[in-house]
C-alpha positions, 0 to 999 in steps of 0.5 A: 499499499502506498500513500503519498503526500503532495509537498510543494515549496513553501509548504507548511510543516504540520500539514505533510510531517505530522500527516508522515509520522502519523501513517508510519504508525502503520507497520507493515511491509507493504505499507509505504509512506512517501514525500513526492514533490515537483523538485528532489530538494525543497522548503518549507515556509519555516526554511526547512528543507526536504527531500523528496522519495518521490516524483508527482508520477509516481505519486499519482500511481499511489493508492492514497494521495494527501495533498498538503498546504502551504504559502505557495500553493495558489502558484502551484495551481497556476503552473501548468507544468506542475498541473499537468504532472498530477493525474489524480483518479478517485476512482482508483486511489484516496484523495485528501487536500489539507488546507490550501492543497483544496485548492489542487483539487478544485484546479483539478476538478475533481470538487466538483458540486462537493463542499470542501473543509481549508483554512480561514486564510484559504477560504477566499479563495477556494470559494472564488473557484467555486467551491462551498466551503464547510465550517467544520475540520473535516469532510468526505464525499466518496475517495475524495476528502479535505481538513481544514486548519493545521491540525486536523492533518490528523483527522485527515491521516486517519481517515486514509488508514480506517479506509485502508487499514481499518477503524481500530488501526486508526485508533490505535495510530491516534492514540499512539501520538495523543498527549498523555492523559488525554489519548482517550479524547483524542480518538474519540474526537477523531471517530466523532470527526471522521466516522460518519464517513467510513465504511464498515470495513476496510476499503482496498481501492 
């Protein structure tokens, strides 16, 4: 199972790296989590350099793709050379967008008539793209999900795990990363937000 996190120059560390950490709580030989970007080396909005694991083309064939956010996402969606490399398809993969990553889904035409979540800064631009913005941290429609607010990346990650490995695996991953003394509360809150968007059994797309 390959889950790839699209991460662009100027990326928000909380979005991409929290997802990377939570998704890697699944310890199975066939479970692979990667950072994908247009270039081999990218710099975050706060000056942290990260080397990508895979290209955008390889990420496009992953079982699940999370689109991280960043301060340059509007430049990304305006760059045809980047957008042309993204061949995402919700009929064969799970797709999730974090904050301004929702703009990428909108630009690819994957949010037609589907509301979405995003952060407060990005909200006007998503509305401008013709997408209804919800005042909630997480929403999913079939195989397409979105989350709003940096720490909502945990909900997006839990949704991916629950869809691919089951609810118990998602609960265990969140329980591991949650603060001591608040673990049960964190798990309960996470499942409250994503539970209604899950199928009864793990779904391999």
